[in-house]
C-alpha positions in Angstrom: 21.1 68.4 -42.3 22.2 66.2 -45.2 23.8 69.1 -47.0 25.5 70.3 -43.8 27.1 66.9 -43.1 28.3 66.6 -46.7 29.6 70.1 -47.0 33.1 69.0 -46.1 33.1 66.3 -48.8 32.5 67.8 -52.3 32.2 64.3 -53.9 29.4 63.3 -51.5 27.8 66.7 -52.0 27.8 66.2 -55.8 26.3 62.7 -55.3 23.5 64.2 -53.2 22.7 66.8 -55.9 22.6 64.1 -58.6 20.2 61.9 -56.6 17.9 64.9 -55.9 17.9 65.7 -59.6 17.0 62.0 -60.4 14.1 62.2 -57.9 12.8 65.4 -59.4 12.8 63.9 -62.9 11.1 60.6 -62.1 8.7 61.5 -59.2 6.1 64.1 -58.5 7.2 66.2 -55.5 5.3 69.0 -54.0 5.5 72.0 -56.3 6.4 74.4 -53.4 9.5 72.3 -52.6 10.5 72.4 -56.3 10.1 76.1 -56.4 12.1 76.6 -53.2 15.0 74.5 -54.4 15.0 76.3 -57.7 15.1 79.8 -56.3 17.6 79.0 -53.6 20.1 77.2 -55.8 19.6 79.6 -58.7 20.8 82.5 -56.7 23.8 80.7 -55.3 24.7 79.3 -58.7 24.6 82.8 -60.3 26.8 84.3 -57.6 29.4 81.6 -57.5 29.7 80.5 -61.2 28.4 83.2 -63.5 30.1 86.5 -64.4 28.8 89.4 -66.5 30.8 90.9 -69.3 31.9 93.9 -67.2 33.5 91.7 -64.6 35.2 89.7 -67.3 36.8 92.8 -68.8 37.9 93.9 -65.4 39.5 90.6 -64.7 41.4 90.6 -68.0 42.7 94.1 -67.3 43.9 93.3 -63.8 45.6 90.0 -64.8 47.3 91.7 -67.8 49.2 94.0 -65.3 50.7 91.1 -63.4 53.9 90.2 -65.0 54.6 87.1 -62.8 51.4 85.4 -63.9 51.9 83.7 -67.3 48.5 82.0 -67.4 46.3 84.9 -68.4 42.5 84.7 -68.6 40.6 84.7 -71.9 37.1 84.2 -73.2 36.5 80.9 -75.0 33.7 79.4 -77.2 31.2 82.2 -77.0 28.3 81.2 -79.3 26.2 84.3 -78.6 28.9 86.7 -80.0 28.2 90.3 -79.3 24.9 89.5 -77.8 26.5 87.6 -74.9 25.8 89.1 -71.5 27.3 86.4 -69.2 30.2 84.0 -69.0 31.2 81.1 -66.8 34.1 82.1 -64.6 36.0 78.8 -64.6 39.4 80.6 -64.5 38.8 82.1 -61.1 37.5 78.9 -59.6 40.3 76.7 -60.7 43.1 79.1 -59.8 41.8 79.8 -56.4 44.4 79.7 -53.6 42.1 78.1 -51.0 42.3 74.5 -51.8 39.2 73.5 -49.7 37.1 76.2 -51.2 38.3 75.5 -54.7 37.3 71.8 -54.5 34.0 72.6 -52.8 33.0 74.9 -55.7 34.5 73.1 -58.8 33.6 69.5 -58.0 29.8 69.9 -57.6 29.4 72.5 -60.4 27.7 70.1 -62.9 25.6 68.4 -60.2 24.2 71.7 -59.0 23.3 72.7 -62.6 21.6 69.3 -63.1 19.4 69.8 -60.1 18.5 73.3 -61.2 17.5 72.3 -64.8 15.5 69.3 -63.4 13.4 71.7 -61.3 13.1 74.1 -64.2 11.8 71.4 -66.5 9.3 70.2 -63.9 7.9 73.7 -63.3 7.8 74.7 -66.9 6.6 71.5 -68.6 10.0 70.7 -70.0 11.1 74.2 -70.9 14.4 75.9 -70.0 13.6 79.5 -71.0 14.9 81.0 -67.7 18.4 79.3 -68.0 18.8 79.1 -71.8 21.5 81.8 -71.8 23.9 79.3 -70.3 23.9 77.3 -73.5 25.5 79.9 -75.7 27.6 81.9 -73.2 31.3 81.8 -73.3 33.6 80.4 -70.6 36.6 82.1 -69.1 39.7 80.0 -69.5 43.3 81.0 -70.3 44.7 83.2 -73.0 44.6 81.3 -76.3 48.2 80.8 -77.3 49.8 78.0 -79.2 50.3 74.8 -77.3 54.0 74.8 -77.9 54.4 78.3 -76.4 52.3 77.4 -73.3 54.2 74.1 -72.7 57.5 76.0 -73.0 56.6 78.9 -70.8 54.4 77.4 -68.1 55.8 75.5 -65.1 54.3 72.1 -63.9 51.9 73.7 -61.5 50.4 75.9 -64.2 50.2 73.0 -66.6 48.1 71.2 -64.0 45.9 74.2 -63.7 45.4 74.1 -67.5 44.5 70.4 -67.4 41.9 71.2 -64.6 40.4 74.0 -66.7 40.1 71.8 -69.7 38.7 68.8 -67.8 35.9 70.7 -66.0 35.0 72.7 -69.0 34.4 69.4 -70.9 32.2 68.3 -68.0 30.3 71.5 -68.1 29.6 71.2 -71.9 28.6 67.6 -71.4 26.0 68.6 -68.8 24.7 71.3 -71.2 24.1 68.7 -73.8 22.2 66.6 -71.3 20.0 69.5 -70.3 19.1 71.0 -73.6 19.0 67.9 -75.8 15.4 67.2 -74.9 14.2 70.5 -76.5 13.0 70.4 -80.1 14.0 73.9 -81.1 16.3 73.9 -84.2 18.4 76.8 -83.0 19.1 75.1 -79.7 20.1 71.9 -81.5 22.5 73.8 -83.7 24.2 75.2 -80.6 24.3 71.7 -79.2 26.2 70.5 -82.3 28.7 73.3 -81.8 29.1 72.4 -78.2 29.8 68.8 -79.2 32.5 70.0 -81.5 33.9 72.2 -78.6 34.1 69.0 -76.5 36.1 67.2 -79.1 38.5 70.2 -79.5 39.0 70.5 -75.7 39.6 66.7 -75.4 42.3 66.9 -78.1 44.0 69.8 -76.3 43.7 67.9 -73.0 45.4 64.9 -74.5 48.3 67.1 -75.6 48.8 68.7 -72.1 48.5 65.5 -70.0 51.5 64.1 -71.9 53.6 66.7 -70.0 51.7 66.2 -66.7 51.9 62.5 -66.2 50.8 62.8 -62.6 47.6 64.7 -63.3 44.3 63.7 -61.5 41.0 65.5 -61.3 40.3 67.5 -58.1 37.7 65.1 -56.7 40.4 62.4 -56.5 43.0 64.2 -54.4 42.1 63.6 -50.8 38.8 61.7 -50.9 40.3 58.5 -52.2 42.9 56.3 -50.7 45.8 55.1 -52.6 44.3 51.7 -53.4 41.0 53.2 -54.5 42.6 55.8 -56.8 44.6 53.0 -58.5 41.4 51.0 -59.1 39.6 53.9 -60.5 42.2 55.3 -62.9 44.1 52.2 -63.9 47.3 54.1 -63.1 49.4 53.7 -60.0 49.2 56.8 -57.8 50.4 57.4 -54.3 48.0 59.0 -51.7 47.3 62.6 -52.6 47.8 65.7 -50.5 46.2 69.1 -51.1 47.8 71.1 -53.9 48.8 74.7 -53.7 48.0 77.3 -56.3 48.0 81.0 -56.8 45.3 83.4 -55.6 43.6 85.3 -58.4 42.1 88.5 -56.7 39.9 90.4 -59.1 39.5 93.2 -56.5 43.2 93.9 -56.5 43.0 96.9 -58.8 45.7 99.1 -57.1 48.2 98.3 -59.9 50.5 96.2 -57.7 52.6 93.9 -59.8 53.9 91.8 -57.0 51.5 89.0 -57.5 53.2 85.8 -56.4 54.2 83.1 -58.8 52.7 79.7 -58.3 54.4 77.7 -55.6 57.5 75.9 -56.8 57.5 73.6 -53.8 58.1 70.1 -54.9 54.7 68.4 -55.0 54.7 64.6 -54.7 51.0 64.4 -53.9 49.8 63.0 -57.2 52.9 61.9 -59.0 52.8 58.6 -60.7 55.0 56.0 -59.0 55.2 54.0 -62.2 56.0 56.8 -64.6 53.1 55.7 -66.8 51.5 58.6 -68.8 47.8 58.9 -68.3 45.7 58.6 -71.4 42.6 60.6 -72.3 40.5 57.3 -72.2 41.4 56.9 -68.6 40.3 60.4 -67.7 37.1 60.1 -69.8 35.9 57.4 -67.3 35.5 60.2 -64.8 33.7 62.7 -67.0 30.0 63.3 -66.8 27.9 60.7 -68.6 25.7 61.5 -71.6 22.0 61.0 -71.3 20.2 58.8 -74.0 18.5 62.0 -75.2 21.7 63.3 -76.6 21.1 60.9 -79.5 18.6 63.3 -80.8 21.5 65.3 -82.2 21.8 62.7 -85.0 18.7 64.2 -86.5 20.3 67.6 -86.8 20.9 67.9 -90.5 18.0 69.5 -92.2 18.4 72.9 -90.6 22.1 73.0 -91.2 21.7 72.0 -94.8 19.0 74.7 -95.3 21.3 77.4 -93.9 24.3 76.1 -95.8 26.4 76.4 -92.7 28.7 73.4 -92.3 29.6 74.4 -88.7 26.0 73.6 -87.7 26.2 70.1 -89.1 27.5 67.0 -87.4 30.7 65.8 -88.9 32.0 62.2 -88.8 34.0 62.8 -85.7 30.9 64.0 -83.7 28.8 61.1 -84.9 31.5 58.7 -83.9 31.7 60.3 -80.5 28.0 59.9 -79.8 27.8 56.4 -81.2 30.8 55.2 -79.3 29.3 56.4 -76.0 26.1 54.5 -76.8 28.1 51.4 -77.7 29.8 51.6 -74.3 26.5 51.9 -72.5 25.3 48.7 -74.3 28.4 46.9 -73.3 27.6 47.8 -69.7 23.9 47.1 -69.6 23.0 44.6 -72.4 26.0 42.6 -73.4 26.3 39.6 -71.0 29.5 39.1 -69.0 31.8 36.4 -70.4 31.4 33.0 -68.8 34.3 31.6 -66.9 35.7 28.2 -68.1 34.2 26.4 -65.1 30.8 28.0 -65.5 31.3 30.9 -63.2 30.6 34.4 -64.5 33.7 36.4 -64.9 33.7 39.8 -63.4 33.3 42.6 -65.9 36.3 44.7 -66.5 34.9 48.0 -65.3 38.2 49.8 -65.7 37.5 50.3 -69.4 34.0 51.8 -68.8 32.9 55.2 -67.6 32.2 55.5 -63.9 29.3 57.9 -64.5 27.9 55.7 -67.3 27.7 52.9 -64.8 26.0 55.1 -62.2 23.5 56.4 -64.8 22.6 52.9 -66.0 22.3 51.5 -62.5 19.1 53.6 -62.1 17.2 51.9 -64.9 16.5 48.3 -65.9 17.5 46.8 -69.3 14.0 46.8 -70.9 13.6 50.5 -70.1 17.0 51.3 -71.4 16.4 49.5 -74.7 13.0 51.3 -75.1 14.7 54.6 -74.7 17.2 53.8 -77.4 14.5 52.5 -79.8 13.1 56.1 -79.9 16.3 57.2 -81.6 16.8 54.2 -83.9 15.1 56.0 -86.9 17.6 58.9 -86.5 20.5 56.4 -86.6 19.1 54.7 -89.7 18.6 58.0 -91.3 22.1 58.9 -90.6 23.2 55.5 -91.8 21.6 56.1 -95.2 23.3 59.4 -95.6 26.7 57.9 -94.6 26.2 55.0 -97.1 25.6 57.5 -99.9 28.9 59.2 -99.0 30.5 55.8 -98.8 29.6 54.9 -102.4 31.3 58.1 -103.6 34.5 57.8 -101.5 35.2 54.1 -100.8 35.7 51.2 -103.1 34.6 47.7 -101.9 37.2 46.5 -99.4 39.2 49.7 -99.5 39.2 53.0 -97.5 40.5 56.1 -99.2 41.2 58.4 -96.2 37.7 57.8 -94.9 38.3 55.9 -91.7 35.9 58.1 -89.7 33.1 57.5 -92.2 33.7 53.7 -92.1 33.7 53.8 -88.2 30.4 55.6 -88.2 28.8 52.8 -90.3 30.4 50.1 -88.2 29.1 51.7 -84.9 25.5 51.7 -86.2 25.6 48.1 -87.2 27.3 47.1 -84.0 24.6 48.9 -81.9 21.8 47.2 -83.7 23.4 43.8 -83.3 23.9 44.3 -79.6 20.3 45.3 -79.1 19.0 42.3 -81.0 21.5 40.0 -79.3 20.3 41.0 -75.8 19.7 37.6 -74.1 16.3 38.6 -72.6 14.8 40.0 -75.8 13.1 36.7 -76.7 11.4 36.4 -73.3 7.6 36.7 -73.6 7.5 39.8 -71.3 9.9 41.6 -73.7 8.1 40.8 -76.9 6.9 44.4 -77.1 10.5 45.5 -77.0 11.5 43.1 -79.8 8.5 44.2 -82.0 9.3 47.9 -81.5 12.9 47.4 -82.4 12.3 45.3 -85.5 9.5 47.6 -86.6 11.7 50.7 -86.3 14.1 49.1 -88.8 11.3 47.8 -91.1 9.6 51.2 -91.3 12.4 52.6 -93.4 11.0 50.7 -96.4 7.6 49.3 -95.3 4.6 51.0 -96.8 1.9 52.3 -94.6 -0.9 49.8 -94.2 -4.3 50.0 -92.5 -3.9 46.5 -91.1 -1.2 45.7 -88.6 1.4 43.4 -90.3 2.5 40.2 -88.7 5.8 39.9 -86.9 7.2 37.6 -89.6 6.3 40.2 -92.3 8.0 42.9 -90.3 11.2 40.8 -89.9 11.3 40.1 -93.6 11.0 43.8 -94.4 13.8 44.6 -91.8 15.9 41.9 -93.3 15.5 43.1 -96.8 16.3 46.7 -95.7 19.6 45.7 -94.1 20.6 43.5 -97.0 20.8 46.6 -99.2 23.9 47.7 -97.3 25.8 44.5 -98.0 27.4 45.8 -101.2 30.5 48.0 -101.3 31.3 47.7 -97.6 34.5 49.7 -96.6 35.8 47.3 -94.0 35.7 43.5 -93.5 34.8 43.8 -89.9 31.8 46.0 -90.7 30.6 43.5 -93.3 30.9 40.6 -90.8 28.9 42.6 -88.2 26.2 43.2 -90.9 26.0 39.5 -91.7 25.8 38.6 -88.0 23.0 41.1 -87.7 21.1 39.4 -90.6 21.7 36.0 -89.1 20.2 37.2 -85.8 17.1 38.5 -87.6 16.8 35.2 -89.3 16.9 33.4 -86.0 14.3 35.7 -84.4 12.0 35.1 -87.4 11.9 31.4 -86.8 14.3 30.6 -89.6 12.2 31.7 -92.5 13.4 30.0 -95.6 13.0 33.0 -97.9 15.7 34.9 -95.9 18.4 32.3 -96.6 19.0 33.6 -100.1 19.6 37.1 -99.0 22.0 36.0 -96.2 23.9 33.7 -98.7 24.3 36.6 -101.1 25.8 38.8 -98.3 28.2 36.2 -97.0 29.3 35.3 -100.6 30.1 38.9 -101.2 32.3 38.9 -98.1 34.2 35.8 -99.1 34.7 37.0 -102.7 36.1 40.5 -101.7 39.8 41.2 -101.4 39.7 43.0 -98.1 42.7 45.2 -97.1 41.9 44.4 -93.4 41.3 40.6 -93.8 43.4 39.8 -90.8 40.8 41.5 -88.6 38.3 38.8 -89.5 40.6 35.8 -89.6 38.8 34.3 -86.5 35.5 34.8 -88.3 36.5 33.0 -91.5 35.4 29.5 -90.4 32.0 31.0 -89.3 31.6 32.7 -92.7 32.5 29.6 -94.7 30.2 27.4 -92.6 27.3 29.8 -93.1 28.0 30.1 -96.8 27.7 26.3 -97.1 24.7 26.0 -94.9 22.7 28.8 -96.6 23.3 27.4 -100.1 20.7 25.4 -102.0 22.8 22.2 -102.0 25.4 22.2 -99.2 26.7 18.8 -100.2 27.5 20.0 -103.7 29.3 23.1 -102.3 31.4 20.8 -100.0 32.2 18.5 -102.9 33.2 21.6 -105.0 35.6 22.8 -102.2 37.3 19.4 -101.8 37.6 18.4 -105.5 38.2 21.7 -107.3 38.8 24.8 -105.1 41.4 23.4 -102.6 43.3 21.3 -105.2 43.4 24.3 -107.5 44.7 26.4 -104.7 47.5 23.9 -104.0 48.5 23.9 -107.6 48.6 27.6 -108.2 49.1 29.0 -104.7 46.0 31.2 -104.9 42.5 31.4 -106.2 41.2 34.7 -107.7 37.6 34.0 -107.0 38.3 33.2 -103.3 40.7 36.0 -102.2 40.4 35.0 -98.5 41.8 31.5 -99.3 45.4 32.1 -98.4 48.1 30.1 -96.8 47.4 31.9 -93.5 43.7 31.0 -93.7 44.0 27.4 -95.1 43.5 25.8 -91.7 40.3 27.9 -91.2 38.9 26.6 -94.5 39.6 23.0 -93.6 38.1 23.5 -90.2 34.9 24.9 -91.6 34.6 22.2 -94.3 35.0 19.4 -91.7 32.6 21.0 -89.3 30.0 21.5 -92.0 30.5 17.9 -93.2 29.7 16.6 -89.7 26.7 19.0 -89.4 25.4 17.9 -92.7 25.6 14.2 -91.8 23.9 14.9 -88.5 21.0 16.9 -90.0 20.6 14.3 -92.8 19.4 11.7 -90.4 17.4 14.1 -88.3 15.1 14.7 -91.3 14.7 11.3 -93.0 13.5 11.3 -96.6 13.5 8.8 -99.4 16.1 6.0 -98.8 17.6 6.3 -102.2 18.1 10.0 -101.7 19.6 9.5 -98.3 22.0 6.9 -99.7 23.1 9.4 -102.3 23.6 12.1 -99.8 25.5 9.7 -97.5 27.8 8.7 -100.4 28.5 12.3 -101.2 29.3 13.2 -97.6 31.6 10.2 -97.2 33.4 11.2 -100.5 33.8 14.8 -99.2 35.2 13.4 -96.0 37.6 11.1 -97.8 38.8 13.9 -100.1 39.4 16.3 -97.2 41.5 13.7 -95.4 43.5 13.1 -98.6 44.2 16.8 -99.0 45.3 17.1 -95.4 47.5 14.0 -95.7 49.3 15.4 -98.7 49.9 18.8 -97.0 51.8 17.3 -94.0 51.2 20.3 -91.8 50.9 20.0 -88.0 48.1 22.5 -87.7 46.0 20.6 -90.3 46.7 17.3 -88.5 45.4 18.9 -85.3 42.2 20.0 -87.0 41.6 16.6 -88.5 42.3 14.5 -85.4 40.1 16.8 -83.3 37.1 16.6 -85.6 37.4 13.2 -87.4 36.2 11.3 -84.4 32.9 13.3 -84.4 32.3 12.4 -88.0 33.0 8.7 -87.3 30.8 8.7 -84.3 27.9 10.2 -86.3 28.5 7.7 -89.1 28.5 4.7 -86.7 25.5 6.0 -84.7 23.2 7.1 -87.5 24.4 6.0 -90.9 25.3 2.3 -90.2 22.0 1.6 -88.3 20.2 3.1 -91.3 22.2 0.9 -93.7 21.3 -2.1 -91.5 17.6 -1.5 -92.0 17.8 -1.3 -95.8 20.8 -3.5 -96.5 18.9 -6.3 -98.3 17.4 -3.8 -100.7 20.3 -1.5 -101.4 23.3 -3.8 -100.9 25.5 -2.5 -103.7 25.2 1.2 -102.9 26.0 0.5 -99.2 29.0 -1.6 -100.2 30.2 1.3 -102.3 29.9 3.7 -99.4 31.8 1.4 -97.1 34.6 1.2 -99.7 35.0 5.0 -99.7 34.8 5.1 -96.0 37.5 2.4 -95.8 39.9 4.6 -97.7 39.3 7.4 -95.2 39.9 5.1 -92.2 43.2 3.8 -93.7 44.5 7.3 -94.1 43.4 8.2 -90.6 45.4 5.2 -89.3 48.4 6.3 -91.3 48.1 9.8 -89.9 47.8 8.5 -86.3 51.0 6.4 -86.7 52.7 9.4 -88.2 51.7 11.6 -85.3 53.0 9.1 -82.8 56.3 8.8 -84.8 56.7 12.6 -84.5 56.3 12.2 -80.7 54.0 15.1 -80.6 52.2 14.8 -77.2 49.5 17.3 -78.1 48.4 15.6 -81.3 49.0 12.1 -79.9 46.4 12.9 -77.2 43.7 12.8 -79.8 44.7 9.4 -81.2 43.2 7.0 -78.6 39.7 8.3 -78.8 39.9 8.3 -82.6 41.0 4.7 -82.7 38.3 3.7 -80.3 35.8 5.3 -82.7 37.3 3.3 -85.6 36.9 0.1 -83.6 33.3 0.9 -82.9 32.7 1.0 -86.7 33.9 -2.6 -86.9 31.4 -3.9 -84.4 28.6 -1.9 -86.1 29.4 -3.5 -89.5 29.5 -6.9 -88.0 26.1 -6.3 -86.5 24.9 -5.1 -89.9 25.9 -8.5 -91.4 24.5 -10.5 -88.6 21.1 -8.9 -88.6 20.9 -9.3 -92.3 21.7 -13.1 -92.1 24.9 -12.7 -94.0 27.0 -16.0 -94.3 29.3 -16.7 -91.3 32.4 -16.4 -93.4 31.4 -12.9 -94.7 33.4 -11.2 -92.0 37.1 -11.6 -91.3 39.8 -9.5 -89.7 43.2 -8.7 -91.1 46.2 -6.4 -90.5 47.3 -3.3 -92.3 50.9 -2.9 -93.4 52.6 0.0 -91.6 53.3 2.8 -94.0 54.6 6.3 -93.5 52.7 9.5 -94.3 53.8 9.3 -98.0 52.6 5.7 -98.4 56.0 4.0 -98.3 56.1 0.8 -96.4 58.2 0.8 -93.2 59.2 -2.1 -90.9 57.8 -1.0 -87.6 55.2 1.3 -86.1 57.6 3.7 -84.5 61.3 4.3 -85.1 63.1 3.4 -81.9 66.2 5.6 -81.4 67.0 4.3 -77.9 66.7 0.9 -76.3 64.4 1.3 -73.4 64.1 -1.0 -70.3 60.8 -2.4 -71.6 62.5 -3.4 -74.9 65.3 -5.2 -73.0 62.7 -7.1 -71.0 60.9 -8.0 -74.2 64.2 -9.3 -75.6 64.7 -11.4 -72.5 61.2 -12.9 -72.8 61.8 -13.6 -76.5 65.0 -15.5 -75.6 63.1 -17.5 -73.0 60.4 -18.4 -75.5 62.9 -19.4 -78.1 64.7 -21.6 -75.6 61.5 -23.7 -75.4 62.8 -25.6 -78.5 66.1 -26.6 -76.7 66.5 -29.6 -74.3 65.1 -29.2 -70.8 68.6 -29.3 -69.2 69.7 -26.3 -71.2 66.8 -24.1 -70.1 67.2 -21.5 -67.4 66.5 -22.5 -63.8 63.7 -19.8 -63.5 60.5 -21.1 -65.2 58.7 -18.9 -67.6 55.5 -17.3 -66.4 52.4 -19.2 -67.2 50.3 -17.8 -69.9 46.8 -16.8 -69.1 44.3 -18.6 -71.2 40.6 -18.5 -71.7 38.4 -21.5 -72.0 37.9 -22.7 -75.6 34.6 -21.7 -77.1 32.2 -24.4 -78.1 32.2 -25.6 -81.6 29.8 -23.8 -83.8 29.4 -24.2 -87.5 28.3 -20.6 -88.0 31.4 -19.0 -86.5 33.1 -16.5 -88.9 36.6 -17.1 -90.1 38.8 -14.9 -87.9 42.3 -14.3 -89.2 44.9 -14.2 -86.5 48.6 -13.4 -86.4 49.4 -17.0 -86.9 47.6 -17.0 -90.2 48.4 -13.5 -91.6 51.6 -13.5 -93.7 54.5 -11.2 -93.1 54.5 -7.7 -94.5 57.4 -8.5 -96.8 55.5 -11.4 -98.6 51.9 -10.2 -98.9 49.9 -7.3 -100.3 48.1 -5.0 -97.9 45.5 -6.9 -95.9 42.8 -5.1 -94.1 40.2 -6.2 -91.6 37.1 -5.5 -93.6 34.1 -7.7 -94.3 33.8 -9.7 -97.5 30.5 -9.8 -99.2 28.9 -13.2 -100.0 29.1 -12.8 -103.8 32.9 -12.4 -103.5 33.2 -15.5 -101.3 31.4 -17.6 -103.8 34.0 -16.7 -106.4 36.9 -18.2 -104.4 38.3 -21.6 -105.0 36.6 -24.5 -103.4 39.8 -25.5 -101.7 39.9 -22.1 -100.0 36.2 -22.4 -99.0 36.8 -25.8 -97.4 39.8 -24.4 -95.5 37.8 -21.4 -94.2 34.8 -23.6 -93.1 37.2 -26.0 -91.3 38.7 -23.0 -89.5 35.3 -21.8 -88.6 34.4 -25.1 -87.1 37.4 -25.3 -84.9 37.1 -24.0 -81.3 38.9 -20.7 -80.8 41.1 -20.2 -77.8 42.2 -16.6 -77.2 45.5 -16.0 -75.3 45.5 -12.5 -73.9 48.4 -10.2 -74.5 49.8 -8.4 -71.5 51.3 -5.4 -73.4 49.6 -2.1 -73.1 49.7 -1.2 -76.8 46.5 -0.1 -78.3 44.9 -2.0 -81.2 42.8 -0.7 -84.0 40.6 -3.0 -86.1 39.6 -2.3 -89.6 37.2 -3.9 -91.9 37.4 -4.7 -95.6 34.8 -5.2 -98.3 37.3 -6.8 -100.8 38.7 -10.3 -100.7 41.0 -10.2 -103.6 44.0 -11.1 -101.5 42.4 -13.7 -99.3 43.6 -16.7 -101.3 47.1 -15.4 -101.6 47.2 -14.7 -97.9 46.1 -18.2 -97.1 48.6 -19.8 -99.4 51.5 -17.8 -98.2 50.7 -18.2 -94.5 53.5 -20.0 -92.7 53.0 -22.5 -89.8 53.9 -21.6 -86.3 57.2 -22.7 -84.6 57.4 -25.8 -82.6 57.7 -25.4 -78.8 57.8 -27.8 -75.9 54.5 -26.5 -74.8 52.9 -27.9 -77.9 54.9 -31.3 -77.8 51.7 -33.0 -76.6 49.9 -32.1 -79.8 52.6 -33.3 -82.4 50.4 -36.0 -83.7 47.9 -33.5 -85.0 47.8 -32.5 -88.6 49.0 -29.0 -87.9 52.3 -28.2 -89.6 54.6 -26.1 -87.6 57.5 -24.1 -89.1 60.9 -24.2 -87.7 61.6 -20.5 -87.8 59.4 -17.8 -86.2 58.2 -15.1 -88.6 56.9 -11.5 -88.1 53.3 -11.7 -87.3 51.2 -8.5 -87.7 48.6 -8.1 -85.0 45.0 -7.2 -85.4 44.9 -3.5 -86.2 47.5 -0.7 -86.3 48.6 -0.7 -82.7 52.3 -0.9 -82.0 53.3 -4.6 -82.5 55.4 -6.7 -80.2 57.5 -8.3 -82.9 59.3 -10.6 -80.5 56.2 -12.0 -78.8 55.0 -15.6 -79.7 51.7 -15.2 -77.7 49.1 -15.6 -80.5 45.7 -17.1 -81.0 45.7 -20.9 -80.6 43.6 -22.6 -83.2 44.4 -26.2 -82.4 41.5 -28.5 -81.7 42.6 -29.2 -78.2 43.8 -26.5 -75.8 47.5 -26.6 -75.3 48.7 -27.0 -71.8 51.3 -24.9 -70.1 54.8 -26.2 -69.6 54.2 -26.1 -65.9 51.2 -28.4 -66.3 53.3 -30.9 -68.1 
């Protein structure tokens, strides 16, 4: 009943046959049912699809007499030679005039054969002796003329028939490979190799013909699919298809009539492309029959061919690539996880690039069973890899390919397949441990000696790692070398990060970085990863980082290149800096995760901070936007790690190692100064993307100040050991400039600031000359209680102008340095500390960044040059105090490097009594 209902739909009928074949292969049905199916379908198959040699000769004779038929029949690819007794009559099926009958016979051809061979294997314990003649028999196609002559002489309808003949012949040969690849006979495997070469030849020819038939579609897609479905399956826009017309080939018409009609020249718009896009072979291959995993057994076919000395029976590079690329596609469908969407949702897999039949085949098995089937053929792939690598050493120089692209692709496919299998996300699950052990053991067995005792998993991993490391030298392509290194890294991860594997991985990655690859642009996105792993796998990562920042990068800047580092180019310089900064942050993080001797940790901290400082200096001198972006994105992470881990560690040992910690802070201070300059430069450039990184970076810099103050407080440092200052504003080259940002236009906010400044300055004039509108009252905080231990805090009223002082920074001063100051300076600082501090808040929205300093060499000079504040009516009540007030306002730098409001007089009030507002008076 099922077959009767599906008889009108060849595609459904083919699906029924495929499912029946799958049931026969994987279940034990009644033997009588199997025998009945075999006998019934075998008879029908022979009558409909197989022709003996006498019928073939008669067909060729009849068609040769018909002058109006230009597409003559001919026998192709007969492997049996003169011993051949049968042939597949594909010519008669495709050129049949009855469209319905033609589709009902051609479309399910391969599915019927799959069902027959499944029954045959079940009944004969895997043997195919009763149908083995189909493997070597020829196939009736068209007369073998040159492609140019055929394209010139055939009309569009006949060209479509040629494409149909080639397409379904390829499908037939693919199904033959699936059926006979399970046999272990050498002669059968040699014929399978020839059939694989036949497939490649037919696909090349099909690619040439479909260029002239842009509207071509296989028969099963004509009327069974809607317009929308056909577009989704092919990736090409096609209108809804109608039945096509063709010529009737009547083998019984032997009366000598020459009036055979030409193919219909009626305009056919059934399958013409509405976009004019030419179909590609890759799009048609999606609808070809899928290879079974057992086809990989062909990779072992080399001994018999070598013994016979017949090159035709050996797999060439193109055939190996064909098999490996198909397996690679299967792994992409079944094993490789789908890309994760940005918001955490899994992105739909782009099935348009994968074979439809491959997806159907893999849907019938789970991933562990699929991996286990492939593992059976991993020794064959590794054997083939060793043979390819020997040829590689003779034909290819390291980093160069001399007309050996196919050879290089074979090697790349094998490494890629192994990497995808080991990267399967579920392979580390406990229930899949047997799969992991079998895969790693299949690799390790190539060099592992036979042992009575079962080796441990770590031992097997080490053997597999050492085996793969042997292929690290003289790689033909950069991409292949990178895949090999990723494969080694994956093995190292699965082994539990065995230390003895690091040296081998470091050797491989160093070989990649020191080779002048012709295709280095293909691995540009992998260069940061390679550099980071090269640093991490070295014996002393800090020394490697220091060498990069002090020798390699400066030498590259001087000479424009570095012979020992051919990948270090102008195009990859950003990648090198990115890797160096990332690894510096990682090294600082891991340093505190594994605490060791304090002196050693201090030494490592000092080296890491020096590397960070040198990196910032190199980026600052380059003045490139891309480098600024890398620095601003990553510098905050380094500062956060330093403030969260390094400073608390310094706090715990400060009393014992004060001098080394002070030295580290001084180097870190240099880095923060340059970061502040770069932040100001970015804001001056008005680059919105780079400026978006500045606020968080400055916030991290402020956090460091508070951490340092806590360090001094917890270690009972003197109260005057910490003070705040202001940095001069300098451009990216270090030249002093007058303002934070150059103002090209006068904005409304600036006009309002000017008006406020005029109102503030009018406070010194008589009351009758003031404007009628009173100035807004300043918001004040209550004065703090007097405390003798308060630190001396420098405010804008005390810091001298940028034109009269050296650069003053907000950094702490150590106690020894304070004792060296003049006594007069000490008295002044103590007095200032005893005074209550009243903070007047500023209403502007400008950000402030606070720095800290460990030097006090300019403290005395800054105190002596500081000018008193101007006199205002608000402060008239406190004229009797000893505070000296200047008559002219001066430029007062604010705390930090935020954009200063130069016209604002709202500063810290250090008078002993809080000043009252003008409104209060």
